[in-house]
ROZADREN-583518 format. One line per field, with one value per residue (C-alpha): residue in one letter; x, y, z; residue number from 0. Coordinates in Angstrom, 1 decimal, decimal comma. Layout:
! ROZADREN-583518
aa = (A_...)
X = (X_...)
Y = (Y_...)
Z = (Z_...)
i = (NUM_...)
This chain:
! ROZADREN-583518
aa = (M_A_S_A_V_A_G_S_S_P_A_D_S_A_G_R_T_A_W_A_R_N_L_G_A_P_V_R_D_F_L_S_T_E_T_G_G_A_L_V_L_V_G_A_A_L_A_A_L_V_W_A_N_S_P_W_S_H_S_Y_E_S_L_W_D_T_R_L_A_L_S_L_G_G_H_V_L_S_A_S_L_R_Q_W_V_N_E_G_L_M_A_L_F_F_L_V_V_G_L_E_A_K_R_E_L_D_L_G_E_L_R_E_R_G_R_V_A_I_P_V_L_A_A_L_G_G_M_A_L_C_V_G_V_Y_L_V_V_N_V_G_G_S_G_A_G_G_W_G_T_A_M_S_T_D_T_A_L_A_L_G_A_L_A_L_L_A_P_S_G_A_T_R_L_R_V_F_L_L_T_L_A_V_V_D_D_L_G_A_L_L_V_I_A_L_A_Y_S_D_H_V_S_L_L_A_L_A_I_A_L_G_L_F_A_V_L_V_L_L_R_F_A_G_R_W_R_E_P_V_A_V_L_V_G_I_G_V_W_L_A_M_F_E_S_G_I_D_P_V_L_A_G_L_A_I_G_L_V_T_S_A_Y_P_P_A_R_G_D_L_E_R_A_T_E_L_T_R_D_F_R_E_Q_P_T_P_E_L_A_Y_V_A_Q_R_G_L_T_A_A_I_S_P_N_E_R_L_Q_Y_R_L_H_P_W_T_S_F_V_V_V_P_L_F_A_L_A_N_A_G_I_H_V_D_S_R_V_L_S_D_A_V_S_S_P_V_T_I_G_I_V_L_A_Y_L_L_G_K_P_L_G_I_L_G_A_S_W_L_G_T_R_R_A_F_G_G_A_R_L_V_L_T_W_P_G_L_V_G_T_G_V_V_A_G_T_G_F_T_V_S_L_L_I_A_G_R_A_F_S_G_E_L_L_A_Q_A_K_L_G_V_L_A_A_A_I_L_S_P_L_A_A_W_I_V_F_R_A_I_A_R_V_P_A_S_V_R_A_R_Q_L_G_R_T_A_A_Q_L_I_D_L_A_E_D_V_D_P_A_R_D_H_I_R_G_A_P_D_A_P_V_T_L_V_E_Y_G_D_F_E_C_P_Y_C_G_R_A_E_P_A_I_R_E_L_L_A_E_W_G_D_D_L_R_Y_V_F_R_H_L_P_L_S_D_V_H_P_W_A_Q_L_A_A_E_A_A_E_A_A_G_A_Q_G_K_F_W_E_M_H_D_L_L_L_A_H_Q_D_E_L_T_P_H_S_L_R_R_Y_A_E_Q_L_D_L_D_V_E_R_F_A_D_E_L_R_R_R_A_Y_A_A_R_V_G_E_D_V_A_S_A_D_A_S_G_V_S_G_T_P_S_F_F_I_N_G_R_R_H_N_G_V_Y_D_E_A_T_L_S_A_A_V_R_A_A_R_A_R_A_L_A_S_S_A_A_P_A_G_V)
X = (0,0_1,0_3,0_5,1_6,1_7,5_9,4_7,9_6,1_2,9_4,7_6,7_3,8_1,4_-1,8_-1,1_-2,8_-1,1_-2,5_-1,1_2,3_2,3_0,4_-0,1_-2,0_-0,4_-3,6_-5,0_-2,4_-2,5_1,0_-0,4_-4,0_-5,5_-6,7_-3,2_-1,7_-4,5_-3,9_-0,2_-1,0_-3,3_-0,6_1,9_-0,4_-1,0_2,7_3,2_0,6_2,2_5,7_4,5_2,9_5,7_8,5_10,6_8,2_10,9_12,8_9,7_10,0_13,7_14,1_11,6_13,0_16,5_17,9_19,2_21,0_22,2_24,8_26,1_28,8_27,5_23,8_22,4_19,0_18,1_15,0_13,9_13,3_9,6_9,8_11,7_8,9_6,1_7,4_9,8_8,7_5,0_5,5_5,9_2,6_0,8_2,6_1,1_-2,4_-2,0_-0,9_-3,9_-6,3_-4,6_-4,9_-8,7_-8,9_-7,0_-8,2_-10,9_-14,3_-13,3_-12,2_-15,7_-15,0_-18,7_-18,4_-15,7_-18,1_-20,2_-17,3_-15,5_-18,6_-19,0_-15,4_-15,9_-19,2_-17,7_-14,8_-16,9_-19,4_-16,6_-15,0_-18,4_-19,2_-15,8_-16,1_-19,6_-18,2_-15,0_-16,2_-14,4_-12,3_-8,5_-8,9_-10,7_-7,5_-7,1_-10,2_-8,1_-7,5_-11,1_-11,6_-9,6_-10,3_-7,4_-6,9_-5,2_-7,5_-10,7_-10,0_-8,9_-12,1_-14,2_-12,5_-13,3_-16,9_-18,3_-19,6_-17,0_-16,7_-17,8_-15,5_-17,6_-17,6_-13,9_-13,3_-15,8_-14,0_-10,6_-11,6_-13,1_-10,0_-7,7_-9,7_-9,7_-6,0_-5,4_-7,7_-6,1_-2,6_-3,6_-5,0_-1,6_0,1_-2,2_-3,2_-0,5_2,7_4,9_7,6_6,7_9,6_8,1_11,4_11,6_7,9_8,5_11,4_9,1_6,4_9,0_10,5_7,0_6,3_9,5_8,3_5,1_6,9_9,2_6,4_7,1_10,8_12,7_13,9_16,2_13,2_12,8_16,1_15,7_12,2_13,4_15,9_13,4_10,9_13,4_14,1_10,4_10,3_13,5_12,1_8,8_10,7_12,7_9,6_8,0_5,0_4,5_6,4_4,1_1,9_4,6_4,1_0,3_0,8_3,4_1,2_-1,7_0,3_1,9_0,0_-1,4_-2,1_-2,4_0,6_0,6_0,8_3,8_5,7_5,1_6,2_9,3_10,0_9,7_12,2_14,7_14,4_14,9_18,0_19,4_18,7_20,7_23,6_23,6_25,7_25,5_24,5_21,6_20,6_20,3_18,5_16,0_15,4_14,7_12,4_10,4_10,1_9,0_6,0_4,4_3,2_5,2_2,2_1,9_5,7_5,9_2,8_4,3_7,6_6,3_3,0_4,3_6,9_4,3_1,7_4,0_6,8_6,1_2,6_3,2_6,4_4,2_1,8_4,7_6,1_2,9_0,3_2,2_0,3_1,0_-2,4_-3,4_-6,7_-6,2_-5,6_-8,6_-10,9_-9,7_-10,3_-13,8_-14,8_-12,5_-14,2_-11,2_-11,7_-15,5_-15,3_-13,1_-15,2_-18,5_-17,0_-16,0_-19,0_-21,7_-20,2_-18,4_-21,2_-23,9_-21,7_-21,0_-24,7_-25,9_-23,3_-24,0_-27,7_-27,0_-24,8_-27,8_-29,9_-30,4_-28,9_-25,6_-25,5_-28,0_-25,4_-26,7_-25,1_-22,7_-23,6_-26,9_-28,0_-27,6_-24,1_-23,3_-24,4_-22,0_-19,2_-19,8_-19,6_-16,3_-15,0_-15,2_-12,0_-9,3_-5,7_-2,7_-3,4_-5,4_-2,3_-0,1_-2,3_-2,7_1,1_1,1_-2,0_-1,6_0,9_1,0_-2,3_-4,4_-2,2_-2,8_-6,6_-6,6_-4,7_-7,1_-10,0_-8,5_-7,8_-11,4_-12,9_-10,7_-12,1_-15,8_-16,3_-15,5_-17,7_-20,5_-19,9_-20,1_-23,5_-24,6_-23,4_-25,0_-28,3_-27,9_-27,4_-30,8_-32,6_-34,9_-33,2_-36,0_-35,4_-31,6_-32,3_-34,4_-31,7_-29,1_-31,2_-31,3_-27,5_-25,4_-24,8_-21,7_-18,8_-18,1_-14,5_-15,3_-15,0_-16,9_-20,4_-21,2_-22,8_-24,7_-24,4_-20,6_-19,3_-19,0_-21,4_-21,9_-25,0_-28,3_-28,3_-30,5_-28,7_-28,4_-24,7_-22,1_-18,6_-16,2_-12,7_-9,8_-7,7_-4,8_-5,0_-1,3_-1,4_-1,1_-3,1_-6,0_-5,9_-5,9_-8,9_-11,0_-12,3_-13,3_-15,4_-17,1_-17,9_-19,4_-21,6_-22,9_-23,4_-25,2_-27,2_-29,4_-28,1_-24,7_-23,5_-19,8_-18,0_-14,6_-12,5_-9,1_-5,9_-3,0_0,2_2,3_5,5_5,6_3,3_4,4_1,3_-1,4_-2,4_-2,7_-4,7_-7,1_-7,6_-8,2_-11,0_-12,6_-12,3_-14,0_-16,6_-17,4_-18,5_-20,4_-17,8_-16,1_-16,6_-15,6_-12,3_-11,9_-12,0_-9,6_-7,1_-7,1_-6,8_-3,7_-1,9_1,5_0,3_-0,8_1,2_-0,5_-0,3_-2,0_-4,7_-5,5_-5,8_-8,3_-10,3_-10,5_-11,5_-14,4_-15,5_-14,9_-14,4_-10,7_-9,7_-11,8_-10,4_-6,8_-7,3_-8,8_-5,8_-3,4_-5,1_-5,4_-9,1_-9,9_-6,8_-8,9_-11,6_-9,0_-7,6_-10,9_-10,9_-7,3_-8,3_-11,2_-8,8_-6,5_-9,4_-10,4_-6,9_-6,2_-2,6_-2,4_-4,4_-6,7_-8,5_-12,1_-15,0_-18,2_-21,1_-18,6_-16,5_-13,0_-12,4_-9,3_-7,8_-7,6_-9,9_-10,6_-14,1_-15,0_-13,8_-15,4_-18,7_-18,7_-18,2_-21,0_-23,3_-22,7_-23,2_-26,4_-27,8_-27,0_-28,4_-31,7_-31,9_-31,3_-34,0_-36,5_-35,8_-38,7_-38,3_-36,7_-35,0)
Y = (0,0_3,6_3,4_0,7_2,6_5,8_7,7_5,9_7,9_7,0_6,3_3,6_1,2_2,7_0,7_-1,4_-0,9_-0,8_-4,2_-5,8_-4,4_-5,3_-8,6_-9,5_-12,8_-14,9_-16,8_-13,8_-13,8_-16,2_-17,6_-18,5_-19,5_-22,9_-22,9_-22,5_-25,0_-27,6_-27,4_-28,0_-30,9_-32,5_-32,1_-33,8_-36,7_-37,2_-37,0_-39,8_-42,0_-41,5_-42,2_-45,3_-46,6_-45,6_-47,8_-46,4_-47,4_-49,4_-46,1_-44,7_-47,0_-47,2_-43,4_-43,0_-46,0_-44,6_-44,1_-40,7_-40,6_-37,7_-38,5_-36,6_-38,5_-41,9_-41,0_-41,6_-40,4_-42,6_-42,7_-43,3_-40,3_-41,0_-40,9_-37,6_-36,1_-37,7_-37,1_-34,2_-31,8_-32,5_-31,2_-27,7_-28,1_-29,0_-26,0_-23,7_-25,3_-24,7_-21,1_-20,3_-21,8_-19,9_-16,7_-17,2_-17,9_-14,7_-12,3_-13,9_-15,4_-17,8_-15,2_-15,5_-18,9_-20,0_-20,3_-23,0_-25,6_-26,5_-26,9_-29,0_-31,2_-31,4_-32,6_-35,3_-36,3_-36,5_-38,6_-40,9_-41,7_-42,0_-44,7_-46,3_-46,6_-48,0_-50,6_-51,7_-52,4_-54,1_-55,8_-59,1_-58,5_-58,2_-54,4_-53,7_-52,5_-49,7_-47,8_-44,7_-44,2_-43,1_-40,2_-37,1_-34,1_-33,0_-29,3_-28,2_-30,0_-29,2_-25,5_-25,3_-27,0_-24,7_-21,6_-22,8_-24,0_-21,7_-18,2_-15,4_-13,9_-17,1_-16,4_-18,2_-21,4_-21,3_-20,6_-23,4_-25,8_-24,8_-25,3_-28,7_-29,7_-28,8_-30,8_-33,6_-33,4_-33,4_-36,3_-38,3_-37,6_-38,7_-41,9_-42,4_-41,9_-44,2_-46,9_-46,9_-46,4_-49,2_-49,2_-45,8_-44,4_-42,8_-41,0_-39,4_-38,5_-36,9_-34,9_-33,7_-32,6_-30,8_-28,9_-28,0_-26,5_-24,5_-23,3_-22,1_-20,2_-18,5_-16,2_-14,3_-14,0_-11,0_-10,3_-13,3_-15,7_-16,3_-18,0_-20,0_-20,9_-22,3_-24,5_-25,7_-26,4_-28,5_-30,3_-31,1_-32,6_-34,7_-36,0_-36,9_-38,7_-40,7_-41,4_-43,5_-41,1_-39,4_-36,1_-34,1_-33,7_-31,4_-29,0_-28,7_-28,2_-25,5_-23,7_-23,7_-21,9_-19,3_-16,0_-13,6_-10,0_-6,8_-4,4_-2,0_1,7_2,1_-0,7_0,8_4,3_2,7_1,0_4,3_5,9_3,1_3,3_7,0_6,5_4,1_6,6_9,2_6,8_3,7_1,5_-2,3_-2,0_0,4_-1,8_-4,8_-2,8_-1,4_-4,8_-6,3_-3,4_-3,9_-7,6_-7,2_-5,1_-8,2_-11,1_-14,3_-16,1_-14,0_-13,9_-17,6_-17,9_-15,5_-17,4_-20,9_-20,9_-20,7_-23,4_-25,8_-25,2_-25,4_-27,6_-29,7_-31,0_-31,6_-33,6_-35,6_-36,4_-37,3_-39,6_-41,3_-41,2_-43,4_-46,7_-49,2_-49,6_-52,4_-54,2_-56,6_-53,9_-52,0_-55,0_-55,9_-52,4_-52,1_-55,1_-54,4_-53,7_-51,4_-49,2_-49,2_-48,5_-45,5_-44,1_-44,5_-43,2_-39,9_-39,5_-40,4_-40,7_-37,4_-35,1_-36,9_-37,0_-33,2_-32,4_-34,6_-33,3_-29,7_-30,2_-31,6_-28,6_-26,3_-28,2_-26,6_-29,7_-29,1_-25,3_-24,3_-22,3_-20,7_-21,9_-19,4_-21,1_-21,6_-25,3_-25,5_-23,9_-26,5_-29,3_-28,0_-27,6_-31,1_-32,7_-30,7_-32,1_-35,5_-34,8_-36,8_-37,2_-36,3_-37,8_-40,7_-41,7_-41,3_-43,7_-46,0_-46,4_-47,5_-49,7_-51,6_-53,1_-54,8_-55,1_-53,7_-50,6_-50,1_-50,6_-48,1_-45,5_-45,9_-45,4_-42,2_-40,9_-41,8_-40,0_-37,0_-36,8_-37,7_-35,4_-32,1_-33,2_-33,9_-30,5_-28,8_-30,3_-29,2_-25,6_-25,4_-26,5_-23,9_-21,2_-22,1_-21,7_-18,6_-15,5_-15,0_-18,5_-17,9_-14,6_-16,3_-18,9_-16,2_-14,4_-17,4_-17,6_-16,2_-12,4_-11,0_-10,3_-6,6_-5,3_-1,6_-0,4_2,8_2,8_5,4_8,4_10,6_13,5_13,3_11,4_12,8_10,8_10,7_8,9_7,9_8,2_5,1_2,9_-0,8_-0,8_1,5_1,8_3,4_4,4_5,4_7,6_10,0_13,0_12,7_8,9_8,2_5,0_6,9_9,2_6,3_4,7_7,9_7,4_3,8_5,2_7,7_4,9_2,8_5,6_6,2_2,5_1,7_5,0_4,8_1,4_2,7_5,4_6,3_7,6_9,1_9,0_10,5_8,5_10,9_8,9_11,8_9,7_9,4_12,2_15,5_17,5_14,8_16,0_19,6_18,6_16,5_19,5_21,7_19,4_19,6_23,4_23,4_21,1_23,5_25,9_23,2_22,3_19,1_17,1_19,9_20,3_16,5_16,3_19,1_17,7_14,3_15,9_17,9_15,5_17,0_20,5_20,5_23,3_26,0_28,4_25,8_25,1_28,8_28,9_26,0_27,8_30,9_28,6_27,2_30,7_29,9_32,5_32,4_34,3_32,0_29,0_30,2_31,1_27,6_25,9_28,1_27,3_23,6_23,8_20,4_18,4_16,7_15,8_14,2_12,5_10,8_9,2_8,1_6,5_4,7_3,4_2,1_0,4_-1,2_-2,6_-0,2_0,4_1,8_3,6_3,2_0,8_-0,1_-1,5_-2,7_-2,9_-3,0_-5,9_-5,2_-5,5_-7,5_-7,4_-5,1_-2,1_-1,5_-0,7_-4,3_-5,9_-3,4_-3,6_-7,4_-6,9_-4,3_-6,6_-9,4_-7,1_-5,7_-9,2_-10,1_-6,9_-7,3_-11,0_-10,1_-7,4_-9,8_-12,7_-13,6_-12,3_-14,8_-16,8)
Z = (0,0_-0,1_3,1_1,5_-1,6_-0,2_-2,8_-5,8_-8,4_-10,0_-13,3_-11,6_-11,6_-14,2_-14,5_-11,3_-8,0_-4,7_-3,8_-6,9_-6,1_-2,4_-2,2_1,5_1,0_-1,7_-2,3_-4,2_-7,0_-10,0_-9,1_-5,7_-6,4_-5,8_-9,4_-10,9_-8,5_-9,2_-12,9_-12,5_-10,1_-12,7_-15,3_-13,1_-12,4_-16,1_-16,7_-14,1_-15,8_-19,2_-17,8_-16,0_-19,2_-21,6_-23,0_-20,2_-17,4_-15,6_-14,9_-13,0_-10,0_-10,3_-9,9_-7,0_-5,2_-5,3_-1,8_-0,6_2,7_4,9_7,6_10,5_12,4_13,1_12,5_9,1_7,8_4,8_2,7_-0,9_-3,2_-2,9_0,9_0,8_-1,3_0,7_4,2_3,6_1,0_1,7_5,2_3,6_1,8_5,0_6,7_4,1_4,6_8,3_7,8_5,6_8,2_11,0_8,9_8,6_12,3_13,2_10,5_8,4_8,6_11,4_13,9_15,3_16,9_16,8_13,0_13,3_14,8_11,8_9,3_11,9_12,4_8,7_8,3_10,9_9,4_5,9_7,1_9,2_6,4_3,9_6,0_6,7_3,0_2,2_5,0_3,9_0,4_1,8_4,9_5,4_2,3_1,8_1,3_4,6_6,3_3,8_5,1_5,8_2,0_1,6_4,0_3,3_1,0_-1,1_-0,2_-3,4_-5,9_-4,0_-3,6_-7,2_-8,4_-6,2_-7,6_-11,2_-10,5_-7,8_-8,5_-8,3_-4,9_-3,1_-0,2_2,4_0,3_0,1_3,8_4,7_2,4_3,6_7,2_6,4_4,4_7,3_9,8_7,2_6,8_10,6_11,1_8,3_9,5_13,0_11,4_9,7_13,0_15,0_12,5_9,8_11,7_12,9_15,6_17,1_19,2_22,3_23,1_19,6_19,9_23,3_21,9_19,0_21,4_23,6_20,7_19,5_22,9_22,6_19,2_20,6_23,4_20,9_20,0_23,2_22,4_20,9_17,4_17,4_17,5_13,8_13,0_16,2_15,2_11,9_13,6_16,1_13,4_11,5_14,8_15,2_11,7_12,4_15,7_14,1_11,3_13,8_15,8_13,0_12,7_9,4_9,9_7,6_10,7_12,0_9,1_9,7_13,5_13,0_10,5_12,9_15,7_13,5_14,1_11,5_12,2_10,2_10,0_12,9_12,2_14,5_12,8_9,4_10,5_12,0_8,7_6,9_9,3_8,8_5,1_5,2_7,4_4,8_2,0_3,8_4,8_2,5_4,7_5,0_8,6_7,9_4,9_7,2_9,9_7,3_5,8_9,2_10,1_6,9_7,4_11,0_10,0_8,3_10,4_10,3_9,0_5,8_5,3_5,3_3,0_0,6_0,4_0,4_-1,3_-4,9_-4,2_-2,6_-5,3_-8,3_-7,2_-4,1_-4,8_-8,5_-7,5_-5,1_-7,9_-10,2_-7,6_-6,6_-9,4_-11,8_-12,3_-15,0_-16,6_-18,9_-19,7_-16,9_-14,3_-15,5_-15,5_-12,0_-10,8_-12,2_-10,1_-7,2_-3,8_-3,1_-6,1_-5,9_-2,1_-2,6_-5,5_-3,6_-0,4_-2,1_-4,4_-1,9_1,6_1,7_0,6_2,5_5,6_5,3_4,8_7,7_10,1_9,1_9,7_13,1_13,9_13,2_15,8_19,2_20,9_19,2_19,6_16,9_14,9_11,7_8,5_6,8_3,4_1,7_1,6_-2,2_-1,7_1,0_-1,4_-4,1_-1,5_-0,2_-3,6_-4,3_-1,0_-2,5_-4,4_-2,7_-3,8_-1,7_1,7_0,1_-1,9_1,2_3,2_0,2_-0,1_3,6_3,6_0,3_-2,0_-5,4_-7,2_-4,3_-4,3_-8,1_-7,6_-4,7_-6,8_-9,6_-7,2_-5,9_-9,4_-10,5_-7,5_-8,2_-11,7_-11,0_-7,9_-9,8_-12,7_-10,2_-8,6_-11,9_-12,5_-9,0_-9,4_-12,9_-11,3_-8,6_-11,2_-12,6_-9,3_-9,4_-8,0_-5,4_-4,1_-3,9_-2,1_0,5_1,1_1,4_3,9_6,2_6,5_9,3_9,2_7,7_10,1_10,3_10,0_10,1_13,7_13,4_11,8_9,1_10,8_8,2_10,6_10,6_7,6_4,1_1,9_-1,9_-3,3_-1,8_2,0_2,3_-0,3_0,5_-0,1_1,6_0,3_2,8_1,7_3,9_1,7_1,6_-0,8_-1,7_-2,2_-6,0_-5,6_-4,1_-7,1_-9,4_-7,6_-7,8_-11,4_-10,5_-7,6_-10,0_-12,4_-9,6_-8,4_-11,9_-12,5_-9,2_-8,7_-5,6_-4,6_-3,5_-1,2_-0,9_2,3_2,3_5,6_6,1_6,6_5,9_5,8_7,0_7,3_3,5_2,3_3,9_2,7_3,3_6,8_5,7_2,6_4,8_7,1_4,0_2,8_6,2_6,2_2,8_4,1_6,9_4,1_2,2_-0,4_0,9_-2,2_-4,5_-2,6_-2,4_-6,2_-6,7_-4,2_-5,9_-9,3_-8,2_-5,9_-6,6_-5,7_-2,1_-0,6_1,5_-1,5_-3,7_-1,1_-0,9_-4,7_-4,6_-2,0_-4,3_-7,2_-5,1_-4,1_-0,4_2,3_1,8_4,9_7,1_5,2_5,7_9,4_10,1_8,5_10,4_13,7_12,7_13,5_12,0_13,1_15,7_13,1_10,9_13,9_14,6_11,2_11,7_15,1_13,4_10,7_13,4_15,2_11,9_11,2_8,3_7,7_4,1_1,5_-0,2_2,0_1,2_3,2_1,6_4,0_6,8_5,3_4,3_0,5_-0,1_-3,6_-6,5_-6,7_-10,3_-11,3_-12,4_-9,2_-7,0_-9,0_-8,5_-4,8_-4,7_-6,5_-4,0_-1,1_-2,6_-3,0_0,6_1,9_0,0_1,0_4,7_4,6_3,0_5,3_7,7_11,2_13,5_10,7)
i = (0_1_2_3_4_5_6_7_8_9_10_11_12_13_14_15_16_17_18_19_20_21_22_23_24_25_26_27_28_29_30_31_32_33_34_35_36_37_38_39_40_41_42_43_44_45_46_47_48_49_50_51_52_53_54_55_56_57_58_59_60_61_62_63_64_65_66_67_68_69_70_71_72_73_74_75_76_77_78_79_80_81_82_83_84_85_86_87_88_89_90_91_92_93_94_95_96_97_98_99_100_101_102_103_104_105_106_107_108_109_110_111_112_113_114_115_116_117_118_119_120_121_122_123_124_125_126_127_128_129_130_131_132_133_134_135_136_137_138_139_140_141_142_143_144_145_146_147_148_149_150_151_152_153_154_155_156_157_158_159_160_161_162_163_164_165_166_167_168_169_170_171_172_173_174_175_176_177_178_179_180_181_182_183_184_185_186_187_188_189_190_191_192_193_194_195_196_197_198_199_200_201_202_203_204_205_206_207_208_209_210_211_212_213_214_215_216_217_218_219_220_221_222_223_224_225_226_227_228_229_230_231_232_233_234_235_236_237_238_239_240_241_242_243_244_245_246_247_248_249_250_251_252_253_254_255_256_257_258_259_260_261_262_263_264_265_266_267_268_269_270_271_272_273_274_275_276_277_278_279_280_281_282_283_284_285_286_287_288_289_290_291_292_293_294_295_296_297_298_299_300_301_302_303_304_305_306_307_308_309_310_311_312_313_314_315_316_317_318_319_320_321_322_323_324_325_326_327_328_329_330_331_332_333_334_335_336_337_338_339_340_341_342_343_344_345_346_347_348_349_350_351_352_353_354_355_356_357_358_359_360_361_362_363_364_365_366_367_368_369_370_371_372_373_374_375_376_377_378_379_380_381_382_383_384_385_386_387_388_389_390_391_392_393_394_395_396_397_398_399_400_401_402_403_404_405_406_407_408_409_410_411_412_413_414_415_416_417_418_419_420_421_422_423_424_425_426_427_428_429_430_431_432_433_434_435_436_437_438_439_440_441_442_443_444_445_446_447_448_449_450_451_452_453_454_455_456_457_458_459_460_461_462_463_464_465_466_467_468_469_470_471_472_473_474_475_476_477_478_479_480_481_482_483_484_485_486_487_488_489_490_491_492_493_494_495_496_497_498_499_500_501_502_503_504_505_506_507_508_509_510_511_512_513_514_515_516_517_518_519_520_521_522_523_524_525_526_527_528_529_530_531_532_533_534_535_536_537_538_539_540_541_542_543_544_545_546_547_548_549_550_551_552_553_554_555_556_557_558_559_560_561_562_563_564_565_566_567_568_569_570_571_572_573_574_575_576_577_578_579_580_581_582_583_584_585_586_587_588_589_590_591_592_593_594_595_596_597_598_599_600_601_602_603_604_605_606_607_608_609_610_611_612_613_614_615_616_617_618_619_620_621_622_623_624_625_626_627_628_629_630_631_632_633_634_635_636_637_638)
């Protein structure tokens, strides 16, 4: 945001928003989206199948069974390449999954803890019914012991499929599915630890738990904590590896205890000071101090996501698919799989057990005996999400490799691959059907869901706030802006287009957030706008200031006052006395209370708008907010 680009000119990044240049949550950029990662994962799985059925098929198993050993003194850590991928690199993938879940718990939809209950129940119900369906098909058979293969949703594939199939802006569906998938992963990894691990070393496990406790306590340490945390995290993984329990569990656990928080104003201002010091004296010492200050302003959770998410999505998970999805397929293998209880059990478990278990457990969660929480999704949306959740791959293949061997392993892998193809196809049909439901029915469904969480700390007050548009509009767009911020200037035409497009359905509120540490005239410009507002010309001054962002000196402000036919002497006197500094300070305090650290920052009906702020994106967000507002107002009382 603007505070992070001090000294840059608008021309430095023409056509790009501050968010696009300073991406805080990597899941919102293509190189970090579930969709892109899922497509690469599918490509890797296809490549593995082609390789395993090519004239060079013998090299497939030969390569992945190659041993790689690390030795230190007399201690040797030895595993096959497939194990290093499955138990080493995949720990990073589960770390990212845990980080994203923790971010939602700290900053997102799940920060209201009551909303966690239903997705957790849904996950447990989906896993339980999956296992139940599989065991019904395989009871008494040779494949009964592999029940754990048919239980876990694949996070990358399921979220990628949801991003492709669900309506744009379906944040609640994504958060619900993410929470469900994390609980699935945790449950499945515990199953691996308890049911599919041999020769567990209690001493190594105790060391892992002790190091994990140290890792949690490090959050209270000083600036030296991060390099120590990395070493301790590696120690946790090594201890888990030696314990005989799948060490990928360590990655998920570490992610779930890594906090996320918005940048604090004080940290950002400190970063600006350090950068300025380095500009004045470009020494190695000041470069290091400035870099450390900039890094410290962002939470460890988001820093780790930013660094790891592209690698896990585009390298680690595809490598896992390449190492595990290769099955030599011929007519005999296919005919055996078609009639195999293992294959059939896995497919039925994911296609029927998973969505029915999710629906049933979610329904129970809404009953008064279980807390009576209101769903955050509509029932049709929950059906679609439940069907998408039937996409299993990563953990399923991990468990299959431990539970089966030989022909049964090939049949299990074919079942997993078939379910991973059929579940998204079934979800596509469901979401297409939902799109055909009459708008009035969808609106009633939406009106019965849980209310939106509010991020805006201070409600809009028509007696105090500056408002453009219909005072009683169903959608309110609040901007915290800085008149000297080039990105605020670039966003202003989009706001005008929105107001013209939505008419009486949208009102726009501007609040001040002058970033004085990087914009020397921003505070004075904000006070000038308030002084003009005292004479009934706030919006006229607002437009002039944003149109002349490089001319905000006292002399220029006086010229604008003359241009607007204000009482210039009164205007100048109020600026001299700083009569409106407190009024601007109130806006700044409300921005701090709302977790705003840069400009422009937007809130739509009290919800923070994360992402780019071009007209098309904002219009889509306004459309969704309008639909929810109208549905809520139309919902029957007491629903």
